[in-house]
C-alpha positions as CSV (number, residue, x, y, z in Angstrom):
1,M,-15.4,3.0,-6.6
2,R,-11.3,2.3,-8.2
3,L,-9.7,5.0,-7.5
4,I,-6.8,5.9,-9.5
5,A,-4.0,8.8,-9.1
6,F,-2.1,9.5,-12.9
7,K,-0.9,12.8,-14.7
8,N,-2.3,14.1,-16.9
9,D,-1.6,15.3,-20.4
10,A,-0.6,18.4,-18.9
11,G,1.8,16.8,-16.3
12,Q,0.0,17.3,-13.6
13,P,-1.8,15.1,-10.6
14,A,-5.3,14.1,-11.5
15,L,-7.9,11.7,-9.7
16,G,-9.5,9.1,-11.9
17,A,-11.7,5.9,-11.8
18,R,-11.5,3.1,-13.5
19,I,-14.3,1.4,-15.9
20,G,-13.1,-1.9,-17.0
21,D,-10.1,-0.9,-18.5
22,E,-11.2,2.6,-19.4
23,L,-10.3,5.6,-17.0
24,V,-12.9,8.7,-16.0
25,N,-11.0,11.4,-15.5
26,L,-13.2,13.1,-12.4
27,T,-10.4,16.2,-12.0
28,A,-11.4,17.0,-15.4
29,L,-15.1,17.3,-14.4
30,G,-14.6,19.2,-11.1
31,L,-13.3,17.5,-8.6
32,P,-9.7,17.7,-7.0
33,S,-6.6,16.2,-8.2
34,T,-5.8,14.2,-5.5
35,L,-7.1,11.4,-3.6
36,D,-5.7,13.1,-0.4
37,E,-8.2,16.4,-1.3
38,L,-11.0,14.3,-1.2
39,L,-10.5,12.0,1.6
40,R,-10.7,15.2,3.6
41,Q,-14.1,16.6,2.0
42,G,-15.5,13.2,3.8
43,D,-18.2,11.7,2.9
44,S,-19.5,14.4,0.8
45,G,-16.7,13.8,-1.0
46,M,-17.1,10.7,-1.9
47,N,-20.9,11.0,-2.4
48,A,-19.8,13.8,-5.5
49,A,-17.2,11.2,-6.8
50,K,-19.7,8.6,-7.0
51,S,-22.5,10.9,-8.5
52,T,-19.6,12.3,-11.1
53,L,-19.0,8.9,-12.2
54,A,-22.7,7.2,-12.7
55,S,-23.2,10.5,-15.0
56,A,-20.0,11.0,-16.9
57,T,-20.0,9.9,-20.6
58,K,-16.6,10.8,-21.5
59,R,-13.1,7.5,-21.2
60,Q,-9.8,7.3,-21.7
61,P,-7.8,4.0,-22.3
62,L,-6.5,3.1,-19.0
63,A,-2.8,1.8,-21.2
64,G,-0.6,4.6,-21.3
65,I,-1.5,6.5,-18.8
66,T,1.3,7.3,-16.0
67,Y,0.5,6.2,-12.2
68,L,0.9,7.8,-9.3
69,P,0.8,6.8,-5.8
70,P,-3.1,6.6,-4.8
71,L,-1.6,9.2,-1.6
72,Q,0.6,11.8,-2.4
73,N,0.7,13.0,0.8
74,P,-0.2,10.6,4.1
75,A,0.3,12.5,7.5
76,K,0.9,9.7,8.7
77,A,2.1,6.1,6.9
78,F,2.3,3.6,10.1
79,A,3.7,0.1,8.7
80,I,3.6,-2.8,10.6
81,G,6.2,-6.2,11.7
82,L,5.7,-9.0,12.0
83,N,2.2,-9.4,11.4
84,Y,1.8,-13.1,10.3
85,A,2.8,-15.9,12.6
86,E,4.5,-17.5,9.7
87,H,6.6,-14.5,8.9
88,A,7.7,-14.0,12.6
89,A,8.8,-17.0,13.3
90,E,11.4,-17.6,9.8
91,S,12.5,-13.8,10.8
92,N,13.3,-15.8,14.4
93,F,11.1,-13.6,16.5
94,E,7.9,-15.2,18.5
95,A,4.5,-13.7,17.4
96,P,4.0,-10.7,19.0
97,K,1.6,-9.5,21.8
98,F,0.9,-6.0,20.5
99,P,1.3,-4.7,16.7
100,V,4.6,-3.8,16.2
101,I,4.0,-0.1,14.3
102,F,7.4,2.0,12.4
103,H,6.6,4.2,9.6
104,R,7.6,4.8,6.0
105,Y,7.8,8.1,4.5
106,P,6.7,8.7,1.2
107,S,10.2,9.5,-0.5
108,S,10.8,5.7,-0.3
109,W,8.1,4.8,-1.6
110,V,7.2,5.1,-6.4
111,A,3.9,4.5,-8.1
112,H,3.1,1.1,-10.4
113,E,4.8,0.3,-13.1
114,Q,7.8,2.7,-11.5
115,A,11.0,1.6,-10.8
116,L,12.6,0.3,-7.7
117,V,15.8,1.1,-6.6
118,R,18.1,-1.0,-4.9
119,P,21.0,1.1,-2.8
120,K,24.4,1.2,-4.1
121,I,25.3,0.1,-1.1
122,S,24.0,-3.2,-0.3
123,E,23.0,-6.2,-2.4
124,Q,19.8,-6.8,0.3
125,F,17.3,-5.9,-1.1
126,D,14.1,-7.5,-0.1
127,Y,10.2,-7.8,-1.2
128,E,7.3,-7.8,1.1
129,A,4.2,-7.8,-0.1
130,E,1.3,-6.2,2.2
131,L,-2.4,-4.7,2.6
132,V,-2.3,-1.0,3.1
133,A,-5.8,0.3,4.8
134,V,-6.5,4.3,4.2
135,I,-8.2,6.0,6.7
136,G,-11.2,7.8,5.9
137,K,-12.8,9.6,8.9
138,G,-10.0,11.4,11.7
139,G,-10.6,10.1,15.3
140,R,-8.5,9.3,18.4
141,Y,-8.8,7.0,20.6
142,I,-10.8,4.8,18.0
143,S,-12.6,1.3,19.4
144,K,-11.7,-1.6,17.9
145,E,-15.8,-2.2,17.6
146,K,-16.2,1.0,15.7
147,A,-12.9,1.1,13.6
148,L,-14.0,-0.4,9.7
149,E,-16.0,2.5,10.1
150,H,-12.8,5.2,9.4
151,V,-11.5,3.4,6.6
152,A,-12.3,4.3,3.7
153,G,-10.4,2.0,1.3
154,Y,-7.4,-0.7,0.5
155,S,-4.5,-0.3,-2.0
156,L,-1.4,-2.3,-2.1
157,F,2.1,-1.9,-1.3
158,N,5.4,-3.4,-1.4
159,D,7.8,-2.7,1.5
160,G,10.9,-3.1,-0.2
161,S,13.9,-3.6,2.9
162,I,17.6,-2.8,3.0
163,R,18.0,-6.2,4.9
164,D,21.0,-5.3,6.2
165,H,21.0,-1.4,6.8
166,Q,17.1,-2.6,8.9
167,F,19.0,-5.2,12.2
168,R,21.9,-2.6,12.1
169,S,20.3,-1.7,15.7
170,T,16.5,-2.6,17.4
171,Q,15.5,0.3,15.0
172,W,14.3,-1.0,12.1
173,M,13.4,2.9,10.2
174,M,17.0,3.1,8.6
175,G,16.3,-0.3,6.4
176,K,12.4,0.7,5.3
177,N,12.9,3.8,4.0
178,F,15.8,4.3,1.4
179,D,14.7,6.5,-1.2
180,A,12.1,5.2,-3.9
181,S,12.7,1.2,-2.2
182,G,8.8,0.9,-1.8
183,S,6.0,1.2,-4.3
184,F,2.2,2.0,-3.5
185,G,-0.9,1.3,-5.6
186,P,-1.7,1.2,-8.4
187,E,-5.2,1.8,-7.3
188,F,-7.7,2.5,-4.2
189,V,-10.3,0.2,-3.8
190,T,-12.9,1.7,-1.6
191,A,-14.1,-0.6,1.1
192,D,-17.7,-1.7,-0.2
193,E,-16.2,-3.0,-3.2
194,L,-14.2,-6.0,-0.8
195,P,-15.4,-7.9,2.7
196,S,-15.2,-6.3,5.8
197,G,-11.9,-5.9,7.2
198,A,-10.6,-7.1,3.8
199,T,-10.7,-10.3,5.6
200,G,-10.9,-13.9,3.1
201,L,-8.5,-12.4,0.5
202,Q,-5.3,-13.7,-1.0
203,M,-2.0,-12.4,-1.5
204,Q,0.7,-13.0,-3.5
205,C,4.9,-11.8,-4.2
206,R,6.0,-13.2,-7.7
207,L,9.3,-12.4,-8.7
208,N,10.1,-12.4,-12.1
209,G,6.6,-14.9,-12.2
210,V,7.6,-17.5,-9.2
211,V,5.0,-17.4,-6.6
212,L,7.6,-16.8,-3.3
213,Q,4.4,-15.4,-0.7
214,N,1.7,-16.6,-1.1
215,T,-1.1,-16.3,1.8
216,N,-4.9,-14.5,3.4
217,T,-5.5,-11.6,4.7
218,S,-7.2,-13.6,7.1
219,Q,-3.9,-14.7,8.3
220,M,-2.5,-11.5,10.1
221,I,-2.4,-11.5,13.8
222,F,-3.5,-8.9,14.3
223,D,-6.8,-7.6,11.7
224,I,-7.5,-4.1,10.7
225,A,-9.7,-3.3,13.2
226,T,-7.3,-3.8,15.6
227,L,-4.4,-1.8,13.8
228,V,-6.5,1.3,13.6
229,A,-7.2,1.0,17.1
230,A,-4.0,0.5,17.9
231,C,-2.8,3.6,15.8
232,S,-5.1,5.7,17.1
233,E,-4.1,5.2,20.6
234,A,-0.8,7.7,20.7
235,M,-2.1,10.7,17.8
236,A,-4.9,11.2,16.4
237,L,-5.8,9.7,12.7
238,Q,-6.0,12.1,10.2
239,P,-8.0,11.2,6.6
240,G,-5.8,9.4,3.9
241,D,-3.0,8.2,7.1
242,I,-2.1,5.2,5.9
243,I,-1.3,1.7,7.5
244,I,0.4,-1.1,5.7
245,T,-0.3,-4.3,7.4
246,G,2.7,-6.7,7.3
247,T,3.5,-9.1,5.4
248,P,3.4,-13.1,5.6
249,S,6.1,-15.7,5.5
250,G,8.3,-16.4,2.1
251,V,10.8,-13.4,2.3
252,G,14.4,-13.7,1.0
253,L,16.0,-13.2,4.2
254,A,14.5,-16.3,5.1
255,R,15.2,-18.0,2.1
256,K,18.4,-20.6,1.7
257,P,20.1,-19.1,0.4
258,Q,19.0,-15.9,0.6
259,L,17.1,-14.2,-2.1
260,W,17.5,-10.2,-3.2
261,M,16.1,-7.9,-6.1
262,K,18.7,-7.6,-8.6
263,A,18.4,-4.9,-11.1
264,G,16.3,-6.6,-14.5
265,D,13.8,-8.2,-12.2
266,V,9.9,-7.2,-12.0
267,C,8.3,-8.0,-8.3
268,E,4.3,-8.5,-8.5
269,V,2.4,-7.6,-5.4
270,E,-0.9,-8.8,-6.0
271,V,-4.3,-9.3,-3.3
272,E,-7.4,-10.5,-4.1
273,G,-9.7,-8.1,-5.8
274,I,-7.2,-5.0,-5.3
275,G,-5.4,-5.6,-7.9
276,I,-1.7,-6.5,-9.1
277,L,0.9,-3.8,-7.8
278,R,4.0,-4.6,-10.4
279,N,7.6,-3.1,-10.4
280,R,10.9,-3.5,-12.0
281,I,14.2,-3.5,-10.4
282,V,17.0,-1.2,-11.4
283,D,20.7,-0.4,-9.5
284,E,21.5,3.2,-8.1
285,I,23.2,4.9,-10.0
């Protein structure tokens, strides 16, 4: 299934399933209004969504909907740094021996087709194409061998970064969490729609149509199973938690001359089989 969080005609959150260029409003058919709640219902929730979708006859055009981020309030949003060897090298870091994990907060991201905001105190607004793994089954000390059983599906992320603030200290949190500096979406794709661990998928970032990042998810230093296992060592994972799995080389920081997103630009993140996440850039007022 390909699930989309959106606003219904009353402006309230709703959950839909995309079929081609049409949308089935699952919430209107009795299912939860958010993917967060559906995931908390476990297998029964996903099975109910599948059966409801199979019998649904009413659809609406996908065009014109107002997207919401796939998840409304994840308990934890792990972000992974330096997870592609060429990106580590261009950033003047050695390839890590263990996953580099930090945190993003929901206030720092917007949905598909919503504006990314360049803060007025910085011009160093960078793009980062990333794959997102969404936890469907919770657990602590999850083994790598069992880890993919805990992944419900995948989405896309633009890990927009305010570089001068990111590198003011050894902690990256501030530069990675400016309000509305990243984006998440447009849809959640269940794991059964993709190769195991979402490996072997082409990934790109385009700024105004120009390809700036181009790689394959098989190039991750730490694969999805490893990341799930590592994150679960410190704290119990919960349904709806997300892991933003790292960006490849080609970021604006490493280019000569450096390249920053500015007002009027359009940034697109694409991963094969998952879709395209598109956002325009505006300046903070």
